[in-house]
PyMOL CGO cylinders between C-alpha atoms (Angstrom):
from pymol import cmd
from pymol.cgo import CYLINDER

trace = [
    CYLINDER, 96.32, 94.77, 114.54, 98.79, 95.53, 111.78, 0.3, 1, 1, 1, 1, 1, 1,
    CYLINDER, 98.79, 95.53, 111.78, 101.70, 94.55, 114.02, 0.3, 1, 1, 1, 1, 1, 1,
    CYLINDER, 101.70, 94.55, 114.02, 100.02, 91.20, 114.74, 0.3, 1, 1, 1, 1, 1, 1,
    CYLINDER, 100.02, 91.20, 114.74, 99.44, 90.65, 111.04, 0.3, 1, 1, 1, 1, 1, 1,
    CYLINDER, 99.44, 90.65, 111.04, 103.08, 91.34, 110.20, 0.3, 1, 1, 1, 1, 1, 1,
    CYLINDER, 103.08, 91.34, 110.20, 104.33, 89.12, 113.03, 0.3, 1, 1, 1, 1, 1, 1,
    CYLINDER, 104.33, 89.12, 113.03, 101.95, 86.38, 111.91, 0.3, 1, 1, 1, 1, 1, 1,
    CYLINDER, 101.95, 86.38, 111.91, 103.29, 86.48, 108.35, 0.3, 1, 1, 1, 1, 1, 1,
    CYLINDER, 103.29, 86.48, 108.35, 106.87, 86.27, 109.62, 0.3, 1, 1, 1, 1, 1, 1,
    CYLINDER, 106.87, 86.27, 109.62, 106.00, 83.43, 111.99, 0.3, 1, 1, 1, 1, 1, 1,
    CYLINDER, 106.00, 83.43, 111.99, 104.21, 81.46, 109.27, 0.3, 1, 1, 1, 1, 1, 1,
    CYLINDER, 104.21, 81.46, 109.27, 107.25, 81.86, 107.01, 0.3, 1, 1, 1, 1, 1, 1,
    CYLINDER, 107.25, 81.86, 107.01, 109.59, 80.58, 109.71, 0.3, 1, 1, 1, 1, 1, 1,
    CYLINDER, 109.59, 80.58, 109.71, 107.33, 77.63, 110.51, 0.3, 1, 1, 1, 1, 1, 1,
    CYLINDER, 107.33, 77.63, 110.51, 107.00, 76.69, 106.83, 0.3, 1, 1, 1, 1, 1, 1,
    CYLINDER, 107.00, 76.69, 106.83, 110.76, 76.86, 106.28, 0.3, 1, 1, 1, 1, 1, 1,
    CYLINDER, 110.76, 76.86, 106.28, 111.37, 74.71, 109.37, 0.3, 1, 1, 1, 1, 1, 1,
    CYLINDER, 111.37, 74.71, 109.37, 108.75, 72.22, 108.18, 0.3, 1, 1, 1, 1, 1, 1,
    CYLINDER, 108.75, 72.22, 108.18, 110.37, 71.96, 104.75, 0.3, 1, 1, 1, 1, 1, 1,
    CYLINDER, 110.37, 71.96, 104.75, 113.81, 71.42, 106.29, 0.3, 1, 1, 1, 1, 1, 1,
    CYLINDER, 113.81, 71.42, 106.29, 112.39, 68.75, 108.61, 0.3, 1, 1, 1, 1, 1, 1,
    CYLINDER, 112.39, 68.75, 108.61, 110.87, 66.87, 105.69, 0.3, 1, 1, 1, 1, 1, 1,
    CYLINDER, 110.87, 66.87, 105.69, 107.37, 68.29, 106.06, 0.3, 1, 1, 1, 1, 1, 1,
    CYLINDER, 107.37, 68.29, 106.06, 107.04, 69.42, 102.46, 0.3, 1, 1, 1, 1, 1, 1,
    CYLINDER, 107.04, 69.42, 102.46, 103.68, 67.65, 102.15, 0.3, 1, 1, 1, 1, 1, 1,
    CYLINDER, 103.68, 67.65, 102.15, 102.33, 69.84, 104.96, 0.3, 1, 1, 1, 1, 1, 1,
    CYLINDER, 102.33, 69.84, 104.96, 103.36, 72.94, 103.03, 0.3, 1, 1, 1, 1, 1, 1,
    CYLINDER, 103.36, 72.94, 103.03, 101.94, 71.53, 99.79, 0.3, 1, 1, 1, 1, 1, 1,
    CYLINDER, 101.94, 71.53, 99.79, 98.59, 71.06, 101.53, 0.3, 1, 1, 1, 1, 1, 1,
    CYLINDER, 98.59, 71.06, 101.53, 98.41, 74.84, 102.14, 0.3, 1, 1, 1, 1, 1, 1,
    CYLINDER, 98.41, 74.84, 102.14, 99.38, 76.22, 98.72, 0.3, 1, 1, 1, 1, 1, 1,
    CYLINDER, 99.38, 76.22, 98.72, 96.67, 77.30, 96.28, 0.3, 1, 1, 1, 1, 1, 1,
    CYLINDER, 96.67, 77.30, 96.28, 96.02, 74.65, 93.62, 0.3, 1, 1, 1, 1, 1, 1,
    CYLINDER, 96.02, 74.65, 93.62, 92.90, 75.22, 91.59, 0.3, 1, 1, 1, 1, 1, 1,
    CYLINDER, 92.90, 75.22, 91.59, 92.22, 71.49, 91.14, 0.3, 1, 1, 1, 1, 1, 1,
    CYLINDER, 92.22, 71.49, 91.14, 92.23, 71.02, 94.91, 0.3, 1, 1, 1, 1, 1, 1,
    CYLINDER, 92.23, 71.02, 94.91, 89.99, 74.06, 95.49, 0.3, 1, 1, 1, 1, 1, 1,
    CYLINDER, 89.99, 74.06, 95.49, 87.42, 72.82, 93.01, 0.3, 1, 1, 1, 1, 1, 1,
    CYLINDER, 87.42, 72.82, 93.01, 87.74, 69.41, 94.68, 0.3, 1, 1, 1, 1, 1, 1,
    CYLINDER, 87.74, 69.41, 94.68, 86.49, 70.88, 97.95, 0.3, 1, 1, 1, 1, 1, 1,
    CYLINDER, 86.49, 70.88, 97.95, 89.68, 72.01, 99.70, 0.3, 1, 1, 1, 1, 1, 1,
    CYLINDER, 89.68, 72.01, 99.70, 88.43, 75.57, 100.12, 0.3, 1, 1, 1, 1, 1, 1,
    CYLINDER, 88.43, 75.57, 100.12, 90.83, 76.39, 102.99, 0.3, 1, 1, 1, 1, 1, 1,
    CYLINDER, 90.83, 76.39, 102.99, 93.47, 76.83, 100.29, 0.3, 1, 1, 1, 1, 1, 1,
    CYLINDER, 93.47, 76.83, 100.29, 91.76, 80.09, 99.25, 0.3, 1, 1, 1, 1, 1, 1,
    CYLINDER, 91.76, 80.09, 99.25, 93.22, 81.64, 102.42, 0.3, 1, 1, 1, 1, 1, 1,
    CYLINDER, 93.22, 81.64, 102.42, 96.05, 79.33, 103.56, 0.3, 1, 1, 1, 1, 1, 1,
    CYLINDER, 96.05, 79.33, 103.56, 98.19, 80.09, 100.49, 0.3, 1, 1, 1, 1, 1, 1,
    CYLINDER, 98.19, 80.09, 100.49, 98.76, 83.59, 101.88, 0.3, 1, 1, 1, 1, 1, 1,
    CYLINDER, 98.76, 83.59, 101.88, 100.73, 82.17, 104.82, 0.3, 1, 1, 1, 1, 1, 1,
    CYLINDER, 100.73, 82.17, 104.82, 103.47, 80.74, 102.57, 0.3, 1, 1, 1, 1, 1, 1,
    CYLINDER, 103.47, 80.74, 102.57, 106.21, 82.66, 100.76, 0.3, 1, 1, 1, 1, 1, 1,
    CYLINDER, 106.21, 82.66, 100.76, 108.82, 81.67, 98.19, 0.3, 1, 1, 1, 1, 1, 1,
    CYLINDER, 108.82, 81.67, 98.19, 111.71, 83.33, 99.97, 0.3, 1, 1, 1, 1, 1, 1,
    CYLINDER, 111.71, 83.33, 99.97, 112.81, 86.18, 102.17, 0.3, 1, 1, 1, 1, 1, 1,
    CYLINDER, 112.81, 86.18, 102.17, 112.57, 88.72, 99.33, 0.3, 1, 1, 1, 1, 1, 1,
    CYLINDER, 112.57, 88.72, 99.33, 108.98, 87.72, 98.61, 0.3, 1, 1, 1, 1, 1, 1,
    CYLINDER, 108.98, 87.72, 98.61, 108.12, 87.98, 102.30, 0.3, 1, 1, 1, 1, 1, 1,
    CYLINDER, 108.12, 87.98, 102.30, 109.82, 91.38, 102.74, 0.3, 1, 1, 1, 1, 1, 1,
    CYLINDER, 109.82, 91.38, 102.74, 108.06, 92.79, 99.68, 0.3, 1, 1, 1, 1, 1, 1,
    CYLINDER, 108.06, 92.79, 99.68, 104.68, 91.80, 101.05, 0.3, 1, 1, 1, 1, 1, 1,
    CYLINDER, 104.68, 91.80, 101.05, 105.55, 93.04, 104.54, 0.3, 1, 1, 1, 1, 1, 1,
    CYLINDER, 105.55, 93.04, 104.54, 106.51, 96.44, 103.15, 0.3, 1, 1, 1, 1, 1, 1,
    CYLINDER, 106.51, 96.44, 103.15, 103.23, 96.73, 101.23, 0.3, 1, 1, 1, 1, 1, 1,
    CYLINDER, 103.23, 96.73, 101.23, 101.26, 95.72, 104.32, 0.3, 1, 1, 1, 1, 1, 1,
    CYLINDER, 101.26, 95.72, 104.32, 103.18, 98.16, 106.50, 0.3, 1, 1, 1, 1, 1, 1,
    CYLINDER, 103.18, 98.16, 106.50, 103.05, 101.26, 104.32, 0.3, 1, 1, 1, 1, 1, 1,
    CYLINDER, 103.05, 101.26, 104.32, 99.48, 100.93, 103.10, 0.3, 1, 1, 1, 1, 1, 1,
    CYLINDER, 99.48, 100.93, 103.10, 97.97, 98.95, 105.97, 0.3, 1, 1, 1, 1, 1, 1,
    CYLINDER, 97.97, 98.95, 105.97, 99.17, 101.44, 108.56, 0.3, 1, 1, 1, 1, 1, 1,
    CYLINDER, 99.17, 101.44, 108.56, 97.26, 104.29, 106.92, 0.3, 1, 1, 1, 1, 1, 1,
    CYLINDER, 97.26, 104.29, 106.92, 94.15, 102.17, 106.35, 0.3, 1, 1, 1, 1, 1, 1,
    CYLINDER, 94.15, 102.17, 106.35, 94.19, 101.04, 109.98, 0.3, 1, 1, 1, 1, 1, 1,
    CYLINDER, 94.19, 101.04, 109.98, 94.49, 104.65, 111.20, 0.3, 1, 1, 1, 1, 1, 1,
    CYLINDER, 94.49, 104.65, 111.20, 91.57, 105.77, 109.04, 0.3, 1, 1, 1, 1, 1, 1,
    CYLINDER, 91.57, 105.77, 109.04, 89.19, 102.83, 109.42, 0.3, 1, 1, 1, 1, 1, 1,
    CYLINDER, 89.19, 102.83, 109.42, 90.33, 100.82, 112.43, 0.3, 1, 1, 1, 1, 1, 1,
    CYLINDER, 90.33, 100.82, 112.43, 91.87, 97.44, 113.03, 0.3, 1, 1, 1, 1, 1, 1,
    CYLINDER, 91.87, 97.44, 113.03, 88.71, 95.43, 112.41, 0.3, 1, 1, 1, 1, 1, 1,
    CYLINDER, 88.71, 95.43, 112.41, 88.16, 96.89, 108.95, 0.3, 1, 1, 1, 1, 1, 1,
    CYLINDER, 88.16, 96.89, 108.95, 91.83, 96.43, 108.09, 0.3, 1, 1, 1, 1, 1, 1,
    CYLINDER, 91.83, 96.43, 108.09, 91.49, 92.74, 108.91, 0.3, 1, 1, 1, 1, 1, 1,
    CYLINDER, 91.49, 92.74, 108.91, 88.26, 92.45, 106.92, 0.3, 1, 1, 1, 1, 1, 1,
    CYLINDER, 88.26, 92.45, 106.92, 89.75, 94.19, 103.86, 0.3, 1, 1, 1, 1, 1, 1,
    CYLINDER, 89.75, 94.19, 103.86, 92.86, 92.01, 104.06, 0.3, 1, 1, 1, 1, 1, 1,
    CYLINDER, 92.86, 92.01, 104.06, 90.88, 88.77, 104.31, 0.3, 1, 1, 1, 1, 1, 1,
    CYLINDER, 90.88, 88.77, 104.31, 88.53, 89.78, 101.49, 0.3, 1, 1, 1, 1, 1, 1,
    CYLINDER, 88.53, 89.78, 101.49, 91.51, 90.64, 99.27, 0.3, 1, 1, 1, 1, 1, 1,
    CYLINDER, 91.51, 90.64, 99.27, 93.32, 87.38, 100.08, 0.3, 1, 1, 1, 1, 1, 1,
    CYLINDER, 93.32, 87.38, 100.08, 90.15, 85.40, 99.42, 0.3, 1, 1, 1, 1, 1, 1,
    CYLINDER, 90.15, 85.40, 99.42, 89.42, 87.37, 96.23, 0.3, 1, 1, 1, 1, 1, 1,
    CYLINDER, 89.42, 87.37, 96.23, 92.97, 86.85, 95.00, 0.3, 1, 1, 1, 1, 1, 1,
    CYLINDER, 92.97, 86.85, 95.00, 92.63, 83.13, 95.61, 0.3, 1, 1, 1, 1, 1, 1,
    CYLINDER, 92.63, 83.13, 95.61, 89.30, 82.93, 93.81, 0.3, 1, 1, 1, 1, 1, 1,
    CYLINDER, 89.30, 82.93, 93.81, 90.55, 84.90, 90.79, 0.3, 1, 1, 1, 1, 1, 1,
    CYLINDER, 90.55, 84.90, 90.79, 93.79, 82.89, 90.60, 0.3, 1, 1, 1, 1, 1, 1,
    CYLINDER, 93.79, 82.89, 90.60, 91.83, 79.63, 90.75, 0.3, 1, 1, 1, 1, 1, 1,
    CYLINDER, 91.83, 79.63, 90.75, 89.29, 80.73, 88.14, 0.3, 1, 1, 1, 1, 1, 1,
    CYLINDER, 89.29, 80.73, 88.14, 91.94, 82.06, 85.76, 0.3, 1, 1, 1, 1, 1, 1,
    CYLINDER, 91.94, 82.06, 85.76, 93.89, 78.78, 86.01, 0.3, 1, 1, 1, 1, 1, 1,
    CYLINDER, 93.89, 78.78, 86.01, 90.68, 76.77, 85.56, 0.3, 1, 1, 1, 1, 1, 1,
    CYLINDER, 90.68, 76.77, 85.56, 89.68, 78.55, 82.35, 0.3, 1, 1, 1, 1, 1, 1,
    CYLINDER, 89.68, 78.55, 82.35, 93.23, 78.58, 81.02, 0.3, 1, 1, 1, 1, 1, 1,
    CYLINDER, 93.23, 78.58, 81.02, 94.10, 82.28, 81.31, 0.3, 1, 1, 1, 1, 1, 1,
    CYLINDER, 94.10, 82.28, 81.31, 97.08, 81.58, 83.59, 0.3, 1, 1, 1, 1, 1, 1,
    CYLINDER, 97.08, 81.58, 83.59, 99.32, 78.60, 84.25, 0.3, 1, 1, 1, 1, 1, 1,
    CYLINDER, 99.32, 78.60, 84.25, 98.01, 76.08, 86.73, 0.3, 1, 1, 1, 1, 1, 1,
    CYLINDER, 98.01, 76.08, 86.73, 101.10, 76.33, 88.94, 0.3, 1, 1, 1, 1, 1, 1,
    CYLINDER, 101.10, 76.33, 88.94, 100.54, 76.42, 92.71, 0.3, 1, 1, 1, 1, 1, 1,
    CYLINDER, 100.54, 76.42, 92.71, 100.16, 79.94, 94.11, 0.3, 1, 1, 1, 1, 1, 1,
    CYLINDER, 100.16, 79.94, 94.11, 101.71, 81.10, 97.41, 0.3, 1, 1, 1, 1, 1, 1,
    CYLINDER, 101.71, 81.10, 97.41, 102.18, 84.43, 99.15, 0.3, 1, 1, 1, 1, 1, 1,
    CYLINDER, 102.18, 84.43, 99.15, 100.14, 87.24, 100.65, 0.3, 1, 1, 1, 1, 1, 1,
    CYLINDER, 100.14, 87.24, 100.65, 100.45, 89.39, 97.54, 0.3, 1, 1, 1, 1, 1, 1,
    CYLINDER, 100.45, 89.39, 97.54, 96.70, 89.30, 96.92, 0.3, 1, 1, 1, 1, 1, 1,
    CYLINDER, 96.70, 89.30, 96.92, 96.07, 90.84, 100.33, 0.3, 1, 1, 1, 1, 1, 1,
    CYLINDER, 96.07, 90.84, 100.33, 98.98, 93.28, 100.06, 0.3, 1, 1, 1, 1, 1, 1,
    CYLINDER, 98.98, 93.28, 100.06, 98.00, 94.53, 96.62, 0.3, 1, 1, 1, 1, 1, 1,
    CYLINDER, 98.00, 94.53, 96.62, 94.38, 94.70, 97.73, 0.3, 1, 1, 1, 1, 1, 1,
    CYLINDER, 94.38, 94.70, 97.73, 95.46, 97.09, 100.49, 0.3, 1, 1, 1, 1, 1, 1,
    CYLINDER, 95.46, 97.09, 100.49, 97.31, 99.13, 97.89, 0.3, 1, 1, 1, 1, 1, 1,
    CYLINDER, 97.31, 99.13, 97.89, 94.15, 99.37, 95.76, 0.3, 1, 1, 1, 1, 1, 1,
    CYLINDER, 94.15, 99.37, 95.76, 92.09, 100.27, 98.84, 0.3, 1, 1, 1, 1, 1, 1,
    CYLINDER, 92.09, 100.27, 98.84, 94.59, 102.98, 99.76, 0.3, 1, 1, 1, 1, 1, 1,
    CYLINDER, 94.59, 102.98, 99.76, 94.46, 104.38, 96.21, 0.3, 1, 1, 1, 1, 1, 1,
    CYLINDER, 94.46, 104.38, 96.21, 90.65, 104.44, 96.25, 0.3, 1, 1, 1, 1, 1, 1,
    CYLINDER, 90.65, 104.44, 96.25, 90.61, 106.26, 99.57, 0.3, 1, 1, 1, 1, 1, 1,
    CYLINDER, 90.61, 106.26, 99.57, 93.18, 108.84, 98.45, 0.3, 1, 1, 1, 1, 1, 1,
    CYLINDER, 93.18, 108.84, 98.45, 91.92, 109.37, 94.90, 0.3, 1, 1, 1, 1, 1, 1,
]
cmd.load_cgo(trace, "trace")
């Protein structure tokens, strides 16, 4: 499961970069997390933002977090629970980013990247090994 997740993140990055180069920037903009759009009913953005990355460095950083911490979590709890934890963390990161922008605690810039899921796996790993 972890391998599929990592390949999926790489594939989504490649597709988004190709779309931007082909003039499909609006397609990419429709996936990034914007709190105004989420509160306007575009709830898919709470997950879709995790498929986009700012650059190769951003992608590699997230891939490393997923690999090192996700591998251990998958061995201990199984592929299904790894997927559930990742999705819950991505969704939770999107909700908290949207709420913090809505109430003015953070800038209302669009959010992209799987960092919410990756850091959620880090927190899960720390809780398991505490």
